[in-house]
N, C-alpha and C positions, 0 to 999 in steps of 0.2 A: 722400066715399065713393070717388071716383076716385083721390084721393091715396093712400088706404090700399091700394088695389089695386096701384098702381104700386110702393109700398114692398115689399109682399109678393112681387111678381114679381121685383124686383131682388134681394131676399135669396135667393130660390130659385135664381136664376142664379149668384150668388156661391158658394153651397153646392155646386152641381153642378160648378163649376170646381175647387173644392178637392178634391172627391171624385175627379174624374178625374185631377188632379195626383198625389194620394196613390196612386192605383192604378198610375200609370205609374212612380212612384218605387219602389213595392213590387216591381213587376215587374222593374225594373232591378237592385235589390238581390238579388232571387231569382236572376236570370240570372247576375249576377257570382258569387254563392255557388256556383251549380251549375257554373260554369266552373272555379272554384278547386278544387272537389271533383273534377272530372273530371281536372284536371291532377295533383292529388295521387295519384289512382288510376293514371294513366299513368306518373308519376315515383315509382317504388317507393323510391328512395333519398333523396327529399326535393327541395326547390326552392331556387333562389337568384335574386336580382334582378341583372340586367345591363342598363343603359341603359333602365330602366323596363319591361323585358321579364322575365317569369318563365320561367326555364329549369330543366331537370332537372339535378340534381347527378350527377357521375360516381360510379360504384360503387366499393366497396373494391377496391384493387389496380389502379386505373386513374388516369389524369390527364387534364385537360381539353386537348383539341386545338383545338376551335372552339366559340364560343358559339352558342346557338340564335338564330333570327330571329323577328320578330313574326308572320310567316306560318306558321312551324312552331315553336311554343314547346317542343315535345318533341324537337326535332331537335338536341339538344346532341351534339357529336361528341367521343368519348372514345377513348383507346387504352390498352392494358395497360402497366404499368410494365416497364422493361427489367430483365434479370437484375442483381442487386446493388442494386436499388432497390425501394421499397415505399410504399404508402399504406394505412394501417390504418383510415381513416374515409371515408365519402362526402365528396366534395370538389369544389371548382372551381379546384384548383391547376394551374398550368401544368407543374409538375415534381413528380416523386416524390422521396421522402426516401432518403438513402443508408443501406444496412444497417450496423449496428454491427459492429465487429471485436472478437473476443475474444483476439486474439494480441498484445496490447501487451506490450513487453519488461518483465520483472520484475513483471507484474501477477498472474501465477499463475492465469489464467482459462482455461476451456475452454468449448466450445459445448454448451449444454443442448438447444436446439432451433434448427435452421437458419432463416435468413431466407427468407421467401416474398414474393410480390407483395403479400399482404394483412397481413403480420406481420413485425416487426423480429426480428433475432437475439436470442436469450435466452442470456446467459452465466451461468456458475456457477463457484465456486471449484474448483480441482483437489483431488484426494484429499489428505487430511491438511493442509488449509488452511482458513482461516476469513476472512470478509469484514471488512475494516477501513475501507472507504469505499464508501458506496452513494449512488445518485442516483435518485430516483423508484422505489425498491424494486429497482433493478437494480444489482448489485455492480460496482464499478469497479476495486477493488484488494484482493488477498487476501495473507495472510501465513501462513507455515507454523505448524502447531500446536506448542505447547511440549511437549517430552519431559520427563517428570517424573523418570525414573531410579529410584533406590532409594526415594525418598520415596513413590512410588505416586500414582495418579490419584484425585483427589477428585471432579471433574466432568469427563466426557469432552469432547473438542473437538467442536464442531458447525459448521455452515456460517456461523453468525453470532457464535460466542463461542469464545475460546481455551480450552485445557485449564486446569483448576484443580488444582494439586497439593496433597497433604497438607502443611499448614503445619508440623505438629509435627516430622515427620522432616526436613523441609527445614531448619528451624532447628537441629535436632540436627546435621545434616551441616555446617552453617556453624560451629557451635561446635567440632566436631572439627578443622575446617580452621584455625580461630583458635588452637586449642591447639597444633596442629602448627607454625604460624607462630611462636607464642610460644616453643616449645621450640627451634626453629631460631634465633631471635634470641638466646636465652640461650646456645646453643652457640657462636654467632658471637662473643659477648662474651667467653666463656671462651677461645676460640682467640686473640682479639686480646690478652687479658691474658697468656696464655702466651707469645705472640710478643713482646710488649713486654718481659717478664721476660728472655727469651732474648737479646733485642737489648741490654738493659742489661748482662747478663753478658758478652756478646760484646765490648761496648765496654770494660768493665773489664779483660777478659783482653788485649784489644788494647793498652790503655794500659800494662799491666804488661809485656807483651812488648816494647813500644817502648822501655821504660826498661831492659830487660835486654840487656846487650851480647851475650849468647849467642844471642839470638833476633832481633837487629836485622837488617833486610834480608829477613826471611822474612814471607810473607803468610799470614794465617790464612783458612781457608775460612769464608764467612758461614754462620751458623747458621740465620737466618731465611730460609726459602725460600718462593716462591709456591706456590699450591695445585697448579699444574701445568696441562696442557692439559685442555680439556673432553673428557670421554669420548665417543667416537663410538658411542653406543648409541641405541636407539629412545627418544625423549624423550616419547612420548605419555602415559605415566603421570604425568609431571610437569606437563602442560599446564594442568589446572584450577587448580593452586596458582599457576603462573606468570601465568596470565590474571588472577587476582584481584589479584596484585601490580602488574601493569602498568596496568590500567584501560583504558577505551575510547579516550581521547584519545591516550595514549602508544602504544597498539597501532596506531592509525591513522597516527601519525607514523612508526612503524617500517615499516609496510606501504608507505606512499607513498615512503619513502626506498629501499625495496628493489624498486620497480618494479611493485608491485601496482596494477592499475587501479581507478578509482573505481567502475566497475560492480560489481566483486567486493565492494568495501567497502559500497556502498549496498545490495547484496543481503543482506549480513549484518545491516545496520541494519533492513531491511524484515522480515526473518525474525523478528527479536526486538525489536520497537519499544519494548516496556515492560520489557525485562530486559537491562541493560547488561552483566552478567556473562556471560550466554549468548552475546550477539553478539560480545563480546571473545574468548571461547573459540573461537567458530566461525571468526573471522578469524585467530586464532593458529594453528588447525589448518591452514587453507588456506596460510598463510604458511610453516609448518613443512614441508608437503608440497613447496612451491615451492623451499625452501632445501636440503632433503635432510638428509644426516647431519651437515652442518656447521651446522645451524640454530641450536643453542644458542650455539656460539662466535660466529656472526655476530650473534645477538641481543645478547649482552653487549657486543660491539664497538660496535654501533649505539647502544646505551644510553649508553656512554661518550662517543660522538661528539656526542650531543644533550644531554650534561651531566646525564644521569640516573644518576649514579654510585651513589646509594643503591639504586635499583631494580636496577642491574646486579649489585651485591653480593648482593641478595636472590635474584635468579635464579641466581646462581652457587652460593649456599648450598643452594637447592632441588635443583639438579642433582647436587651432590656429596653431598646428604643429610647436611649438617653442622649 
């Protein structure tokens, strides 16, 4: 009987200890939870850990100056970002981010909304331009919208898409250009044939006169004459046909030989990244303005210098309308 009593007493003692330990543990968890909630209330922008200490995050538009201490967990020291810098999220960063610039050369961007301490600069394409390169939904590079001309606009240019022209009229225009070039080629062949016949006749006449004592010592005037100097008139109406004959690579070669800088050439390439004919025509117009009234004569001479004799003859026939 005594043994049973001792066993019961020992069990009760152990149970009491467990209950007391559980109570203390529960109180500790509750206290820790209440402390965490209290810190969250005091730290409206959130918390972060530093050397096992929970500190308040700095607000938007600020940067961290000094971490809090164990004695004052809410005593994080922050300061506003300087002009030209920003932080768009609560943070523990020592530095603010630099504002984005919209004034990159040849990017064709402008400011949509200025940079503040809490928000980066937002850029957009200039008027009559569309975005061709974007990063995280922010445009980095824009190109000028295509001008359709006589064929008309099928889909207007937007901030993200280039103009779409009516294909039918555009094809028709190219067909007429091809017909005009074919007619010019036939005319050139006829002129060459006539010149060849005159040259043969001239040689026969010269041979006869050389055998005739009455005409010996006299020189006959050549019948086959060159086309003559290039007319100093406004060549703008011929430029589309000339640009199509030259092509982009030849036009770049002509431009660089004439002192046109690469910035101008790259600008034409960026304005028409998907249309070789349009960027060739744009560069030819700028080159012609630079050359003045002697542009066509200089162009033909340069083409001969770079051994593009066939293209030089084509340009000459376009200018003379033969």
